[in-house]
Structures are given as C-alpha cells and as structure tokens.
NUTI-175870 format. One record per residue: residue number from 1; residue in three letters; x, y, z negated of N, C-alpha, C in turn. Coordinates in Angstrom, 2 decimals, padded with zeros to 5 digits. Example, Ala and Ser with C-alpha at 12.3 -4.5 7.8 and 13.67 -1.06 7.14 Angstrom:
<pts>
PT / num / residu / n_X / n_Y / n_Z / ca_X / ca_Y / ca_Z / c_X / c_Y / c_Z
PT / 1 / Ala / 013.19 / -005.69 / -007.80 / 012.30 / -004.50 / -007.80 / 013.20 / -003.30 / -007.80
PT / 2 / Ser / 012.85 / -002.25 / -007.08 / 013.67 / -001.06 / -007.14 / 012.90 / 000.03 / -007.87
</pts>
This chain:
<pts>
PT / num / residu / n_X / n_Y / n_Z / ca_X / ca_Y / ca_Z / c_X / c_Y / c_Z
PT / 1 / Met / 000.85 / -001.17 / 000.00 / 000.00 / 000.00 / 000.00 / 000.88 / 001.22 / 000.00
PT / 2 / Asp / 000.57 / 002.17 / 000.89 / 001.35 / 003.39 / 001.02 / 000.90 / 004.37 / -000.05
PT / 3 / Leu / 001.80 / 004.70 / -000.94 / 001.47 / 005.60 / -002.06 / 001.19 / 007.00 / -001.55
PT / 4 / Leu / 002.00 / 007.48 / -000.60 / 001.80 / 008.82 / -000.08 / 000.51 / 008.91 / 000.72
PT / 5 / Gly / 000.16 / 007.82 / 001.36 / -001.06 / 007.84 / 002.17 / -002.31 / 007.93 / 001.33
PT / 6 / Ser / -002.26 / 007.51 / 000.10 / -003.43 / 007.56 / -000.76 / -003.63 / 008.92 / -001.43
PT / 7 / Leu / -002.61 / 009.83 / -001.30 / -002.70 / 011.15 / -001.94 / -003.45 / 012.11 / -001.02
PT / 8 / Thr / -004.14 / 013.02 / -001.63 / -004.83 / 014.06 / -000.88 / -003.81 / 015.08 / -000.42
PT / 9 / Pro / -004.14 / 015.92 / 000.57 / -003.18 / 016.91 / 001.02 / -002.73 / 017.85 / -000.09
PT / 10 / Ser / -003.56 / 018.24 / -000.98 / -003.14 / 019.13 / -002.06 / -002.22 / 018.41 / -003.04
PT / 11 / Gln / -002.44 / 017.10 / -003.25 / -001.57 / 016.33 / -004.12 / -000.19 / 016.17 / -003.48
PT / 12 / Arg / -000.17 / 015.98 / -002.13 / 001.10 / 015.85 / -001.42 / 001.89 / 017.15 / -001.52
PT / 13 / Arg / 001.19 / 018.29 / -001.38 / 001.86 / 019.59 / -001.49 / 002.43 / 019.75 / -002.91
PT / 14 / Gly / 001.70 / 019.40 / -003.92 / 002.17 / 019.50 / -005.30 / 003.37 / 018.60 / -005.55
PT / 15 / Leu / 003.33 / 017.38 / -004.97 / 004.43 / 016.44 / -005.12 / 005.67 / 016.98 / -004.42
PT / 16 / Ala / 005.50 / 017.57 / -003.25 / 006.62 / 018.13 / -002.50 / 007.25 / 019.28 / -003.29
PT / 17 / Ile / 006.42 / 020.13 / -003.85 / 006.94 / 021.25 / -004.65 / 007.69 / 020.73 / -005.87
PT / 18 / Ala / 007.14 / 019.71 / -006.50 / 007.79 / 019.13 / -007.68 / 009.15 / 018.53 / -007.31
PT / 19 / Leu / 009.23 / 017.87 / -006.14 / 010.49 / 017.26 / -005.70 / 011.52 / 018.35 / -005.38
PT / 20 / Val / 011.07 / 019.45 / -004.76 / 011.98 / 020.54 / -004.45 / 012.53 / 021.16 / -005.74
PT / 21 / Leu / 011.65 / 021.40 / -006.69 / 012.08 / 021.97 / -007.97 / 013.04 / 021.04 / -008.71
PT / 22 / Ala / 012.75 / 019.74 / -008.65 / 013.63 / 018.77 / -009.30 / 015.00 / 018.78 / -008.64
PT / 23 / Gly / 015.01 / 018.89 / -007.31 / 016.29 / 018.95 / -006.59 / 017.08 / 020.21 / -006.94
PT / 24 / Leu / 016.39 / 021.34 / -007.06 / 017.06 / 022.57 / -007.45 / 017.66 / 022.47 / -008.85
PT / 25 / Leu / 016.90 / 021.87 / -009.72 / 017.41 / 021.71 / -011.09 / 018.63 / 020.80 / -011.13
PT / 26 / Val / 018.60 / 019.73 / -010.33 / 019.72 / 018.81 / -010.30 / 020.97 / 019.50 / -009.74
PT / 27 / Leu / 020.78 / 020.28 / -008.66 / 021.92 / 020.93 / -008.02 / 022.35 / 022.22 / -008.72
PT / 28 / Gly / 021.41 / 023.06 / -009.12 / 021.76 / 024.37 / -009.68 / 021.60 / 024.48 / -011.18
PT / 29 / Gly / 021.02 / 023.50 / -011.82 / 020.76 / 023.55 / -013.26 / 021.99 / 023.72 / -014.10
PT / 30 / Pro / 023.07 / 022.94 / -013.82 / 024.27 / 023.11 / -014.65 / 024.84 / 024.52 / -014.58
PT / 31 / Arg / 024.75 / 025.15 / -013.40 / 025.24 / 026.54 / -013.28 / 024.41 / 027.47 / -014.13
PT / 32 / Leu / 023.09 / 027.28 / -014.12 / 022.22 / 028.15 / -014.91 / 022.45 / 027.94 / -016.40
PT / 33 / Leu / 022.62 / 026.69 / -016.79 / 022.80 / 026.40 / -018.21 / 024.15 / 026.89 / -018.74
PT / 34 / His / 025.19 / 026.89 / -017.90 / 026.53 / 027.27 / -018.34 / 026.94 / 028.66 / -017.88
PT / 35 / Arg / 025.98 / 029.44 / -017.42 / 026.30 / 030.78 / -016.92 / 026.98 / 031.63 / -018.00
PT / 36 / Gly / 026.52 / 031.59 / -019.27 / 027.08 / 032.41 / -020.34 / 028.31 / 031.80 / -020.98
PT / 37 / Ala / 028.62 / 030.55 / -020.70 / 029.77 / 029.90 / -021.35 / 031.06 / 030.37 / -020.70
PT / 38 / Pro / 032.15 / 030.43 / -021.46 / 033.42 / 030.85 / -020.87 / 033.92 / 029.82 / -019.86
PT / 39 / Arg / 034.60 / 030.31 / -018.86 / 035.18 / 029.42 / -017.87 / 036.35 / 028.68 / -018.49
PT / 40 / Ala / 036.71 / 027.56 / -017.87 / 037.79 / 026.73 / -018.40 / 039.12 / 027.48 / -018.40
PT / 41 / Asp / 039.31 / 028.41 / -017.44 / 040.58 / 029.11 / -017.37 / 040.60 / 030.39 / -018.20
PT / 42 / Ser / 039.49 / 030.77 / -018.84 / 039.48 / 031.97 / -019.67 / 039.90 / 031.62 / -021.09
PT / 43 / Pro / 040.57 / 032.55 / -021.78 / 041.00 / 032.26 / -023.15 / 039.79 / 032.16 / -024.08
PT / 44 / Pro / 039.90 / 031.36 / -025.13 / 038.78 / 031.23 / -026.06 / 038.56 / 032.54 / -026.83
PT / 45 / Leu / 037.34 / 032.74 / -027.24 / 036.98 / 033.94 / -028.00 / 037.55 / 033.81 / -029.41
PT / 46 / Arg / 038.24 / 034.85 / -029.87 / 038.84 / 034.83 / -031.21 / 038.17 / 035.88 / -032.07
PT / 47 / Val / 037.89 / 035.51 / -033.30 / 037.29 / 036.44 / -034.25 / 038.42 / 037.20 / -034.93
PT / 48 / Ala / 038.31 / 038.53 / -034.95 / 039.35 / 039.35 / -035.58 / 039.34 / 039.16 / -037.08
PT / 49 / Arg / 040.49 / 038.94 / -037.64 / 040.63 / 038.81 / -039.09 / 041.18 / 040.12 / -039.63
PT / 50 / Pro / 040.95 / 040.42 / -040.90 / 041.50 / 041.66 / -041.45 / 043.02 / 041.67 / -041.32
PT / 51 / Thr / 043.56 / 042.81 / -040.95 / 045.00 / 042.95 / -040.81 / 045.61 / 043.35 / -042.14
PT / 52 / His / 046.94 / 043.36 / -042.17 / 047.63 / 043.79 / -043.40 / 047.31 / 045.24 / -043.72
PT / 53 / Ala / 047.02 / 046.04 / -042.68 / 046.71 / 047.45 / -042.93 / 045.42 / 047.58 / -043.74
PT / 54 / Ala / 044.46 / 046.66 / -043.50 / 043.19 / 046.73 / -044.21 / 043.37 / 046.33 / -045.68
PT / 55 / Thr / 044.34 / 045.47 / -045.97 / 044.54 / 045.01 / -047.34 / 045.86 / 045.54 / -047.90
PT / 56 / Arg / 046.38 / 046.58 / -047.32 / 047.68 / 047.13 / -047.70 / 047.65 / 047.67 / -049.13
PT / 57 / Gln / 048.76 / 047.50 / -049.80 / 048.89 / 048.03 / -051.15 / 049.98 / 049.09 / -051.18
PT / 58 / Leu / 049.84 / 050.01 / -052.10 / 050.83 / 051.06 / -052.31 / 051.64 / 050.70 / -053.54
PT / 59 / Val / 052.88 / 051.16 / -053.57 / 053.71 / 051.00 / -054.77 / 054.08 / 052.40 / -055.23
PT / 60 / Val / 053.75 / 052.69 / -056.49 / 054.06 / 054.00 / -057.06 / 054.86 / 053.82 / -058.35
PT / 61 / Asp / 055.63 / 054.84 / -058.67 / 056.41 / 054.86 / -059.90 / 055.71 / 055.82 / -060.86
PT / 62 / Val / 055.17 / 055.28 / -061.94 / 054.49 / 056.12 / -062.94 / 055.45 / 056.30 / -064.10
PT / 63 / Ala / 055.74 / 057.56 / -064.42 / 056.73 / 057.86 / -065.46 / 056.17 / 058.87 / -066.45
PT / 64 / Gly / 056.88 / 059.04 / -067.53 / 056.49 / 060.04 / -068.52 / 055.66 / 059.45 / -069.64
PT / 65 / Ala / 054.65 / 060.21 / -070.06 / 053.87 / 059.87 / -071.25 / 052.76 / 058.87 / -070.92
PT / 66 / Val / 053.17 / 057.64 / -070.52 / 052.22 / 056.55 / -070.27 / 052.68 / 055.33 / -071.06
PT / 67 / Arg / 051.77 / 054.39 / -071.27 / 052.08 / 053.23 / -072.10 / 053.03 / 052.24 / -071.41
PT / 68 / Arg / 052.88 / 052.05 / -070.09 / 053.73 / 051.11 / -069.36 / 054.33 / 051.81 / -068.13
PT / 69 / Pro / 055.37 / 052.63 / -068.32 / 055.97 / 053.29 / -067.17 / 056.65 / 052.28 / -066.24
PT / 70 / Gly / 056.79 / 052.65 / -065.01 / 057.46 / 051.78 / -064.06 / 056.69 / 051.68 / -062.76
PT / 71 / Leu / 057.04 / 050.67 / -061.96 / 056.40 / 050.47 / -060.66 / 055.07 / 049.76 / -060.82
PT / 72 / His / 054.07 / 050.25 / -060.09 / 052.74 / 049.66 / -060.14 / 052.18 / 049.58 / -058.73
PT / 73 / Arg / 051.43 / 048.49 / -058.44 / 050.79 / 048.30 / -057.13 / 049.34 / 048.77 / -057.21
PT / 74 / Leu / 048.94 / 049.53 / -056.18 / 047.58 / 050.05 / -056.11 / 047.03 / 049.79 / -054.72
PT / 75 / Ala / 045.72 / 049.76 / -054.61 / 045.08 / 049.60 / -053.30 / 045.26 / 050.88 / -052.49
PT / 76 / Ala / 045.33 / 050.72 / -051.18 / 045.42 / 051.89 / -050.30 / 044.24 / 052.80 / -050.58
PT / 77 / Gly / 044.47 / 054.10 / -050.61 / 043.40 / 055.06 / -050.87 / 043.19 / 055.35 / -052.35
PT / 78 / Ala / 044.05 / 054.79 / -053.21 / 043.90 / 054.99 / -054.66 / 044.19 / 056.44 / -055.03
PT / 79 / Arg / 043.72 / 056.82 / -056.20 / 043.93 / 058.17 / -056.74 / 044.88 / 058.09 / -057.93
PT / 80 / Val / 045.35 / 059.25 / -058.36 / 046.27 / 059.32 / -059.49 / 045.65 / 058.68 / -060.74
PT / 81 / Ala / 044.35 / 058.82 / -060.92 / 043.67 / 058.20 / -062.08 / 043.88 / 056.69 / -062.09
PT / 82 / Ser / 043.86 / 056.06 / -060.91 / 044.10 / 054.61 / -060.83 / 045.53 / 054.27 / -061.22
PT / 83 / Ala / 046.48 / 055.11 / -060.81 / 047.88 / 054.88 / -061.16 / 048.08 / 055.00 / -062.67
PT / 84 / Leu / 047.41 / 055.97 / -063.27 / 047.51 / 056.15 / -064.72 / 046.91 / 054.94 / -065.44
PT / 85 / Ala / 045.78 / 054.44 / -064.95 / 045.17 / 053.25 / -065.55 / 046.08 / 052.03 / -065.40
PT / 86 / Ala / 046.72 / 051.87 / -064.23 / 047.62 / 050.74 / -064.01 / 048.82 / 050.80 / -064.96
PT / 87 / Ala / 049.20 / 052.00 / -065.37 / 050.32 / 052.16 / -066.30 / 049.87 / 052.07 / -067.75
PT / 88 / Gly / 048.68 / 051.60 / -067.99 / 048.20 / 051.40 / -069.36 / 047.58 / 052.62 / -070.00
PT / 89 / Gly / 047.42 / 053.69 / -069.22 / 046.83 / 054.91 / -069.75 / 047.88 / 055.84 / -070.34
PT / 90 / Ala / 047.43 / 057.02 / -070.67 / 048.32 / 058.04 / -071.22 / 048.55 / 057.80 / -072.71
PT / 91 / Thr / 049.69 / 058.26 / -073.20 / 049.96 / 058.19 / -074.63 / 049.23 / 059.34 / -075.32
PT / 92 / Ala / 049.22 / 059.32 / -076.64 / 048.53 / 060.37 / -077.40 / 049.17 / 061.73 / -077.19
PT / 93 / Arg / 050.44 / 061.76 / -076.81 / 051.14 / 063.04 / -076.66 / 051.13 / 063.56 / -075.21
PT / 94 / Ala / 050.43 / 062.83 / -074.32 / 050.43 / 063.21 / -072.90 / 049.61 / 064.47 / -072.66
PT / 95 / Asp / 050.06 / 065.25 / -071.70 / 049.33 / 066.43 / -071.26 / 048.60 / 066.06 / -069.97
PT / 96 / Val / 047.50 / 065.31 / -070.11 / 046.76 / 064.81 / -068.96 / 046.13 / 065.95 / -068.17
PT / 97 / Ala / 045.84 / 067.06 / -068.82 / 045.25 / 068.20 / -068.12 / 046.20 / 068.79 / -067.09
PT / 98 / Ala / 047.48 / 068.50 / -067.22 / 048.46 / 069.02 / -066.26 / 048.59 / 068.12 / -065.03
PT / 99 / Val / 047.84 / 067.02 / -064.99 / 047.92 / 066.06 / -063.90 / 046.60 / 066.09 / -063.12
PT / 100 / Asn / 046.68 / 066.18 / -061.81 / 045.48 / 066.13 / -060.96 / 045.11 / 064.68 / -060.77
PT / 101 / Leu / 044.16 / 064.19 / -061.57 / 043.77 / 062.79 / -061.54 / 043.05 / 062.40 / -060.25
PT / 102 / Ala / 042.51 / 063.37 / -059.53 / 041.77 / 063.08 / -058.30 / 042.65 / 063.09 / -057.06
PT / 103 / Ala / 043.91 / 063.43 / -057.19 / 044.80 / 063.51 / -056.02 / 045.05 / 062.12 / -055.45
PT / 104 / Pro / 045.06 / 062.00 / -054.11 / 045.37 / 060.70 / -053.51 / 046.83 / 060.34 / -053.73
PT / 105 / Val / 047.09 / 059.04 / -053.83 / 048.44 / 058.54 / -054.09 / 049.08 / 058.11 / -052.77
PT / 106 / Ala / 050.35 / 058.43 / -052.59 / 051.09 / 058.01 / -051.40 / 052.06 / 056.90 / -051.79
PT / 107 / Asp / 052.32 / 056.00 / -050.85 / 053.25 / 054.91 / -051.10 / 054.64 / 055.47 / -051.41
PT / 108 / Gly / 055.26 / 054.97 / -052.47 / 056.60 / 055.40 / -052.85 / 056.64 / 056.65 / -053.70
PT / 109 / Glu / 055.49 / 057.17 / -054.07 / 055.42 / 058.42 / -054.83 / 055.74 / 058.18 / -056.31
PT / 110 / Gln / 056.33 / 059.18 / -056.95 / 056.52 / 059.14 / -058.40 / 055.49 / 060.07 / -059.03
PT / 111 / Ile / 054.76 / 059.55 / -059.99 / 053.76 / 060.32 / -060.71 / 054.26 / 060.48 / -062.13
PT / 112 / Val / 054.48 / 061.72 / -062.54 / 055.01 / 062.00 / -063.88 / 053.89 / 062.59 / -064.72
PT / 113 / Val / 053.63 / 061.97 / -065.86 / 052.66 / 062.48 / -066.81 / 053.46 / 063.17 / -067.91
PT / 114 / Pro / 053.39 / 064.50 / -067.97 / 054.23 / 065.24 / -068.92 / 053.70 / 065.14 / -070.36
PT / 115 / Val / 054.57 / 065.45 / -071.28 / 054.22 / 065.52 / -072.70 / 053.78 / 066.95 / -072.98
PT / 116 / Arg / 052.78 / 067.12 / -073.82 / 052.34 / 068.48 / -074.18 / 053.52 / 069.27 / -074.72
PT / 117 / Gly / 053.73 / 070.44 / -074.16 / 054.78 / 071.33 / -074.62 / 056.17 / 070.97 / -074.14
PT / 118 / Ala / 056.30 / 069.99 / -073.24 / 057.64 / 069.57 / -072.80 / 058.26 / 070.53 / -071.81
PT / 119 / Gly / 057.49 / 071.37 / -071.19 / 058.05 / 072.28 / -070.21 / 057.03 / 073.32 / -069.82
PT / 120 / Thr / 057.45 / 074.27 / -069.01 / 056.55 / 075.34 / -068.61 / 056.35 / 075.41 / -067.12
PT / 121 / Gly / 056.87 / 074.42 / -066.38 / 056.75 / 074.44 / -064.93 / 055.34 / 074.14 / -064.50
PT / 122 / Thr / 055.08 / 074.29 / -063.20 / 053.77 / 073.98 / -062.64 / 053.91 / 072.83 / -061.68
PT / 123 / Ala / 052.79 / 072.34 / -061.23 / 052.80 / 071.20 / -060.31 / 053.44 / 071.58 / -059.00
PT / 124 / Ala / 054.20 / 070.67 / -058.45 / 054.81 / 070.90 / -057.15 / 053.73 / 070.88 / -056.09
PT / 125 / Ala / 053.82 / 071.75 / -055.11 / 052.80 / 071.83 / -054.07 / 052.72 / 070.52 / -053.32
PT / 126 / Gly / 051.50 / 070.03 / -053.20 / 051.27 / 068.84 / -052.41 / 051.60 / 067.54 / -053.11
PT / 127 / Ser / 052.09 / 067.56 / -054.34 / 052.42 / 066.30 / -054.98 / 051.18 / 065.74 / -055.65
PT / 128 / Gly / 051.10 / 064.40 / -055.69 / 049.94 / 063.76 / -056.28 / 049.91 / 063.94 / -057.78
PT / 129 / Gly / 051.05 / 063.82 / -058.44 / 051.09 / 063.99 / -059.88 / 051.70 / 065.32 / -060.21
PT / 130 / Ala / 051.18 / 065.95 / -061.22 / 051.73 / 067.25 / -061.61 / 052.88 / 066.98 / -062.56
PT / 131 / Ala / 053.94 / 067.69 / -062.38 / 055.09 / 067.49 / -063.25 / 055.55 / 068.83 / -063.78
PT / 132 / Asn / 055.64 / 068.94 / -065.12 / 056.20 / 070.14 / -065.71 / 057.70 / 070.10 / -065.49
PT / 133 / Ala / 058.33 / 071.27 / -065.64 / 059.78 / 071.33 / -065.49 / 060.39 / 070.36 / -066.49
PT / 134 / Pro / 061.32 / 069.53 / -066.06 / 061.91 / 068.58 / -067.00 / 062.72 / 069.28 / -068.09
PT / 135 / Val / 062.84 / 068.60 / -069.22 / 063.60 / 069.12 / -070.35 / 065.09 / 068.90 / -070.05
PT / 136 / Asp / 065.89 / 069.93 / -070.25 / 067.33 / 069.84 / -070.02 / 067.99 / 069.24 / -071.25
PT / 137 / Leu / 068.58 / 068.06 / -071.08 / 069.22 / 067.35 / -072.20 / 070.35 / 068.16 / -072.83
PT / 138 / Asn / 070.96 / 069.05 / -072.06 / 072.13 / 069.77 / -072.55 / 071.81 / 071.11 / -073.18
PT / 139 / Ser / 070.56 / 071.56 / -073.08 / 070.22 / 072.83 / -073.71 / 068.98 / 072.75 / -074.61
PT / 140 / Ala / 068.25 / 071.64 / -074.56 / 067.03 / 071.51 / -075.38 / 067.38 / 071.39 / -076.85
PT / 141 / Asn / 066.54 / 072.02 / -077.69 / 066.74 / 071.87 / -079.13 / 066.02 / 070.61 / -079.61
PT / 142 / Ala / 066.18 / 070.28 / -080.88 / 065.59 / 069.06 / -081.44 / 064.07 / 069.07 / -081.33
PT / 143 / Glu / 063.43 / 070.23 / -081.49 / 061.98 / 070.31 / -081.40 / 061.49 / 069.99 / -079.98
PT / 144 / Gln / 062.19 / 070.50 / -078.97 / 061.82 / 070.21 / -077.58 / 062.02 / 068.73 / -077.26
PT / 145 / Leu / 063.10 / 068.15 / -077.76 / 063.36 / 066.73 / -077.53 / 062.34 / 065.86 / -078.27
PT / 146 / Asp / 061.93 / 066.29 / -079.45 / 060.94 / 065.55 / -080.25 / 059.59 / 065.46 / -079.51
PT / 147 / Ala / 059.29 / 066.40 / -078.64 / 058.02 / 066.40 / -077.90 / 057.99 / 065.35 / -076.79
PT / 148 / Leu / 059.13 / 064.74 / -076.48 / 059.20 / 063.74 / -075.41 / 058.64 / 062.40 / -075.90
PT / 149 / Pro / 058.09 / 061.58 / -074.98 / 057.53 / 060.28 / -075.40 / 058.62 / 059.35 / -075.93
PT / 150 / Gly / 058.34 / 058.71 / -077.05 / 059.26 / 057.76 / -077.65 / 060.40 / 058.38 / -078.44
PT / 151 / Ile / 060.44 / 059.72 / -078.50 / 061.51 / 060.41 / -079.23 / 060.88 / 061.07 / -080.45
PT / 152 / Gly / 061.28 / 060.63 / -081.61 / 060.80 / 061.25 / -082.84 / 061.83 / 062.24 / -083.36
PT / 153 / Pro / 061.56 / 062.84 / -084.52 / 062.49 / 063.84 / -085.07 / 063.90 / 063.30 / -085.31
PT / 154 / Ser / 064.00 / 062.07 / -085.81 / 065.36 / 061.56 / -086.10 / 066.13 / 061.26 / -084.82
PT / 155 / Thr / 065.45 / 060.72 / -083.79 / 066.12 / 060.44 / -082.52 / 066.51 / 061.75 / -081.83
PT / 156 / Ala / 065.64 / 062.75 / -081.93 / 065.95 / 064.07 / -081.35 / 067.21 / 064.64 / -082.01
PT / 157 / Ala / 067.30 / 064.50 / -083.34 / 068.48 / 065.00 / -084.05 / 069.73 / 064.23 / -083.62
PT / 158 / Lys / 069.59 / 062.90 / -083.38 / 070.73 / 062.09 / -082.93 / 071.20 / 062.53 / -081.54
PT / 159 / Ile / 070.25 / 062.89 / -080.66 / 070.63 / 063.35 / -079.32 / 071.43 / 064.65 / -079.42
PT / 160 / Val / 070.95 / 065.57 / -080.24 / 071.65 / 066.85 / -080.41 / 073.04 / 066.60 / -081.01
PT / 161 / Ala / 073.13 / 065.74 / -082.02 / 074.43 / 065.44 / -082.65 / 075.38 / 064.77 / -081.65
PT / 162 / Tyr / 074.86 / 063.84 / -080.85 / 075.69 / 063.15 / -079.85 / 076.22 / 064.16 / -078.83
PT / 163 / Arg / 075.36 / 065.08 / -078.40 / 075.75 / 066.10 / -077.43 / 076.84 / 067.01 / -078.00
PT / 164 / Gln / 076.71 / 067.36 / -079.28 / 077.72 / 068.23 / -079.90 / 079.05 / 067.51 / -080.06
PT / 165 / Glu / 078.99 / 066.21 / -080.32 / 080.21 / 065.45 / -080.54 / 080.90 / 065.03 / -079.24
PT / 166 / His / 080.11 / 064.64 / -078.22 / 080.68 / 064.08 / -076.98 / 080.60 / 065.02 / -075.77
PT / 167 / Gly / 079.95 / 066.13 / -075.91 / 079.82 / 067.05 / -074.78 / 078.54 / 066.80 / -073.98
PT / 168 / Ala / 078.43 / 067.48 / -072.86 / 077.21 / 067.47 / -072.05 / 076.92 / 066.09 / -071.46
PT / 169 / Phe / 075.61 / 065.82 / -071.30 / 075.16 / 064.61 / -070.62 / 075.29 / 064.85 / -069.12
PT / 170 / His / 075.72 / 063.83 / -068.39 / 075.84 / 063.94 / -066.93 / 074.78 / 063.13 / -066.20
PT / 171 / Ser / 074.11 / 062.24 / -066.94 / 073.02 / 061.45 / -066.33 / 072.08 / 060.99 / -067.43
PT / 172 / Leu / 070.90 / 060.61 / -067.03 / 069.91 / 060.08 / -067.98 / 070.42 / 058.79 / -068.61
PT / 173 / Ala / 071.14 / 057.99 / -067.85 / 071.65 / 056.71 / -068.36 / 072.56 / 056.88 / -069.56
PT / 174 / Glu / 073.23 / 058.03 / -069.70 / 074.12 / 058.27 / -070.83 / 073.38 / 058.32 / -072.15
PT / 175 / Leu / 072.05 / 058.55 / -072.10 / 071.26 / 058.56 / -073.34 / 071.27 / 057.19 / -074.02
PT / 176 / Asp / 071.55 / 056.15 / -073.27 / 071.60 / 054.79 / -073.82 / 072.65 / 054.69 / -074.93
PT / 177 / Ala / 073.64 / 055.56 / -074.92 / 074.69 / 055.54 / -075.94 / 074.20 / 056.09 / -077.28
PT / 178 / Val / 073.07 / 056.80 / -077.26 / 072.52 / 057.36 / -078.51 / 071.77 / 056.26 / -079.23
PT / 179 / Ser / 072.05 / 056.10 / -080.52 / 071.39 / 055.07 / -081.33 / 069.88 / 055.27 / -081.33
PT / 180 / Gly / 069.15 / 054.19 / -081.07 / 067.68 / 054.26 / -081.07 / 067.07 / 054.44 / -079.69
PT / 181 / Ile / 067.91 / 054.59 / -078.67 / 067.39 / 054.73 / -077.31 / 067.84 / 053.52 / -076.51
PT / 182 / Gly / 066.86 / 052.81 / -075.98 / 067.14 / 051.63 / -075.17 / 066.49 / 051.75 / -073.80
PT / 183 / Pro / 066.47 / 050.66 / -073.05 / 065.93 / 050.68 / -071.69 / 064.46 / 051.13 / -071.60
PT / 184 / Ser / 063.63 / 050.72 / -072.57 / 062.21 / 051.10 / -072.49 / 062.03 / 052.60 / -072.71
PT / 185 / Lys / 062.79 / 053.19 / -073.63 / 062.70 / 054.64 / -073.84 / 063.26 / 055.39 / -072.64
PT / 186 / Leu / 064.33 / 054.87 / -072.05 / 064.88 / 055.50 / -070.85 / 063.84 / 055.51 / -069.73
PT / 187 / Ala / 063.09 / 054.42 / -069.60 / 062.06 / 054.35 / -068.57 / 060.97 / 055.39 / -068.83
PT / 188 / Gln / 060.62 / 055.59 / -070.11 / 059.60 / 056.59 / -070.47 / 060.08 / 058.01 / -070.15
PT / 189 / Leu / 061.37 / 058.22 / -070.29 / 061.93 / 059.57 / -070.11 / 062.24 / 059.91 / -068.65
PT / 190 / Lys / 062.21 / 058.91 / -067.79 / 062.54 / 059.12 / -066.39 / 061.63 / 060.21 / -065.78
PT / 191 / Gly / 062.24 / 061.21 / -065.23 / 061.49 / 062.31 / -064.63 / 061.15 / 063.42 / -065.60
PT / 192 / Leu / 061.31 / 063.17 / -066.91 / 060.97 / 064.19 / -067.90 / 062.18 / 064.95 / -068.42
PT / 193 / Val / 063.35 / 064.34 / -068.26 / 064.58 / 064.99 / -068.74 / 065.62 / 064.97 / -067.64
PT / 194 / Val / 066.48 / 065.97 / -067.64 / 067.58 / 066.04 / -066.68 / 068.81 / 066.58 / -067.40
PT / 195 / Pro / 069.99 / 066.15 / -066.95 / 071.20 / 066.82 / -067.44 / 071.38 / 068.08 / -066.59
PT / 196 / Ser / 071.93 / 069.14 / -067.16 / 072.12 / 070.38 / -066.39 / 073.36 / 070.28 / -065.52
</pts>
C-alpha cells in the first residue's frame, strides 16, 4: 500500500513542509545552536581577578607619642587616624590636636605624633602627619626633655648630665649611651629629637 497515495493533497503539502524543515534543522541547526559559542581558534573567556593594585597596602612609619611606634601596614586610601590606631593609639602626653587625623596617608610616609609642649613648629605643608619642630638634644633643658615620650624627670636629668660630661650629641643613636634609654625609647623619640 502506497502511504503517500493515501494522503490528501493538504496532508502531502504538510508532510513536505515538515520534511523541508527537518532537513534545514539537520543541516543548519548546529550553526544556529553554536552561533554564540566561541570558535575553536578563539582564546577562552577569562574572568578578571583583582590585581595587586586593588589590594595594595601602604607601609608607614608612625613615630612620637604613640604606644607602638614603628612600621605599620595600612590599606590603600587609609587616613592618618588609621595609622595612629595601628600604632596602638596616642599616649597620654600626645598632642593629637596638632595632627590632621583626616589627612590621607602616602606609602613610605613618616607620621610624627608630637608631645604636648615639645616644640613650637607647625605642620609641614602637604604632609599627612603634623610634626612640631623637634627638640634639640644639645640645647634643650631638662623640662623640655621631660616632655618627650618615655623620658621622665630623672632620665631628662641624665641626658643633660651626659651632654655636659661628653659634649654634644651627633646622632639620635648616641642617646643609647645614657642610662635608662634603650631601643624602644629610641624608637619613640625618632622624629621628635635632633642633634644640632
């Protein structure tokens, strides 16, 4: 029995259309389905990962009247207040009002937190941390030295006596020879005192 012969003309037309569509799908279907896919010779799509610049850290030197002076790491875009917090905060004798806590921090910057009454200078233009004029080890009296962090009245008197006996200081490191001053006190004094 002829299957096509038993179909009506409209059924034959429908069957022909269905066969044509099926042929198109067989021949052109893979192209349509893979039109958006990358070609075999194109490089694969890579998702961008955060770069070191996005997670970059700054290193700053916090000195003066802070609990933990020294080098501290901060996130890029940090402010002086963050540097002060990383250094354990200000000591009771710190002159925090002389420091611009909102100033942005730059990599490699030194931020000096002065002691109240340690000097009369003003903040350097454009610097993140405000620094009073450092105390001159060779001309400061015992009262001025006593105002420095970690230096009490007896240590201040020892510095003056050492200076009178041995002559002028030529570097901050020479303070190590004074009884009662060690590496931690030297770190606290960094940036706050200078030899003339």
